[in-house]
C-alpha positions as CSV (number, residue, x, y, z in Angstrom):
1,X,19.1,10.4,56.9
2,X,15.9,9.8,58.2
3,X,15.0,13.5,58.5
4,X,15.7,13.9,55.1
5,X,13.3,11.3,54.1
6,X,10.4,12.7,56.0
7,X,11.3,16.0,54.6
8,X,11.0,14.8,51.2
9,X,7.9,13.0,51.9
10,X,6.3,16.1,53.4
11,X,7.2,18.0,50.2
12,X,5.8,15.5,47.9
13,X,2.6,15.5,49.8
14,X,2.5,19.3,49.7
15,X,3.2,19.4,46.1
16,X,0.4,16.9,45.4
17,X,-2.0,18.9,47.5
18,X,-1.0,22.1,45.5
19,X,-1.5,20.2,42.1
20,X,-5.0,19.1,43.3
21,X,-5.9,22.5,44.5
22,X,-4.5,24.4,41.3
23,X,-6.2,21.8,38.9
24,X,-9.8,22.0,41.0
25,X,-9.5,25.8,40.8
26,X,-8.5,25.9,36.9
27,X,-11.6,23.6,36.1
28,X,-13.8,25.7,38.2
29,X,-13.5,28.6,35.6
30,X,-14.5,28.4,31.8
31,X,-11.2,29.3,30.7
32,X,-9.8,26.4,32.6
33,X,-12.4,23.9,31.3
34,X,-11.4,25.1,27.6
35,X,-7.6,24.9,28.4
36,X,-8.3,21.3,29.8
37,X,-10.1,20.2,27.0
38,X,-7.5,21.5,24.4
39,X,-4.9,19.5,26.3
40,X,-7.0,16.5,26.0
41,X,-7.6,17.0,22.6
42,X,-4.1,17.6,21.9
43,X,-2.9,14.6,23.5
44,X,-5.6,12.5,21.7
45,X,-4.3,13.8,18.4
46,X,-0.8,12.8,19.3
47,X,-1.6,9.2,20.3
48,X,-3.7,9.0,17.2
49,X,-0.8,10.0,15.0
50,X,1.5,8.0,16.8
51,X,-1.0,4.8,16.1
52,X,-1.1,5.8,12.5
53,X,2.5,6.2,12.0
54,X,2.9,2.5,13.5
55,X,0.4,1.0,11.1
56,X,2.0,2.7,8.1
57,X,5.7,1.5,9.4
58,X,4.2,-2.0,9.6
59,X,2.5,-2.0,6.2
60,X,5.8,-0.6,4.7
61,X,7.8,-3.5,6.4
62,X,5.4,-6.1,4.9
63,X,5.3,-4.8,1.6
64,X,9.3,-4.8,1.8
65,X,9.0,-8.4,2.8
66,X,6.5,-9.3,0.1
67,X,8.4,-7.6,-2.5
68,X,11.9,-9.5,-1.5
69,X,9.7,-13.0,-1.6
70,X,8.5,-11.6,-5.3
71,X,11.9,-11.1,-6.1
72,X,13.5,-14.1,-5.1
73,X,11.6,-16.4,-7.5
74,X,13.1,-20.0,-8.8
75,X,15.0,-19.6,-11.5
76,X,12.8,-21.4,-13.9
77,X,9.7,-19.3,-13.0
78,X,11.8,-16.2,-13.4
79,X,13.1,-16.8,-17.0
80,X,11.1,-19.6,-18.9
81,X,12.4,-18.4,-22.2
82,X,16.1,-19.1,-21.3
83,X,15.3,-22.8,-21.0
84,X,13.7,-22.8,-24.4
85,X,16.6,-21.3,-26.0
86,X,19.1,-23.6,-24.2
87,X,17.0,-26.8,-25.8
88,X,17.3,-25.6,-29.4
């Protein structure tokens, strides 16, 4: 069990080292910089879209709540003509 944990730690450190090495080599070239920039722009668009999506969902819920409040008015405010007809 102890040997497995050590092996996993070594593999994890090796994986991190390879990731950093490949990132360093990738960003050293123009194509790598372009690819990195495109990834950053893509992630930014995705986050922006999600934020706008949440804002629209919130506005939709708010408008639904306001509409429900407007629909549930007291009876005297809703139909003033009915009272006038009953008194005659």
